[in-house]
C-alpha positions, 0 to 999 in steps of 0.5 A: 600734270601727271596727276591729270592723266591719272584722274582722266584714266580713273574716270574712264575706268570708273565708268567702265566699272559701272560707276557714276560721278555722283558717287564721288559726292558721297565720299567723306573727305575731311579737311578738304579746304586744307587740301584745296588751299595747299593745291591752290598755293601750288597752282599759284607758285608754279603758275602765275607767281613762278617768276616772283616768288624767289626765295619764298618758293621753297617754303611755300612749296613745302608748306603747301605740300605738308598741308595736302599731305596732312589732309590726305593722311586724315582720310587714310581710310578711303581706298587708294589714299594709303598709296597717295600718302606713301607717294606724297611722303616719298616726294616730301622726303626728296624735296626736304633732302634737297633744300625745298626743290624736287631734283630732276634728272637732266635726261628726263628734263630734256626728254620732257622739253623743260627749260631750266630758266623758267623761274621757280619750279617744283623740279630742278636739275641738281648736280648730286641729288640726295635720295636720287631714286625718289626724285623726278627721274621719269618723263612724259616726252615733249610732244605729248600733252602736259609733258613733264617729269615725274617720280616714283612718288608721283606714280604711287599718288596716281595709282592711289587717286585712280583707286579712290576715284574708281571706288568712289564712282562705284559707290554711285551705282544705282541699286538694283531692286529684286522683285518677288517675281525675280525681275530687276529694276 
């Protein structure tokens, strides 16, 4: 959910920078179906299927995360995506080191108003997490829209997304024509 804030901010900044949404259509994002499939699996696993995935949750989460990471890595030349790759790799390292779940700091979970009994989740309070600095140690407090926990990796992903969207939107700016009399279109 943290990423939705980044996307919203990016679109606003893109317009402020003189960009247009049409510019995003000009971006050549290879392996888009792979990325979308990975994200779709995560929406299902952490949404309507969260109470029934059981032991399949961690492998589905890891597989879908790897699919998205592979697609993003394939597009590393797009401005901002190197930060997304570093952030996603950071998150993946924490998830792998903790048995397929992203550990959450209990204080961050409480601040975000998260319940521990809500079915399979990408975040869970873990007694002694491996790679603790890479885990979900920050929170958007309860009471804010989309309150949730997030990690340093999520922050890097958000920064990368903002850069990619703003640069992409600026590519959609109409070109100004200079006429022989130095007037502009």
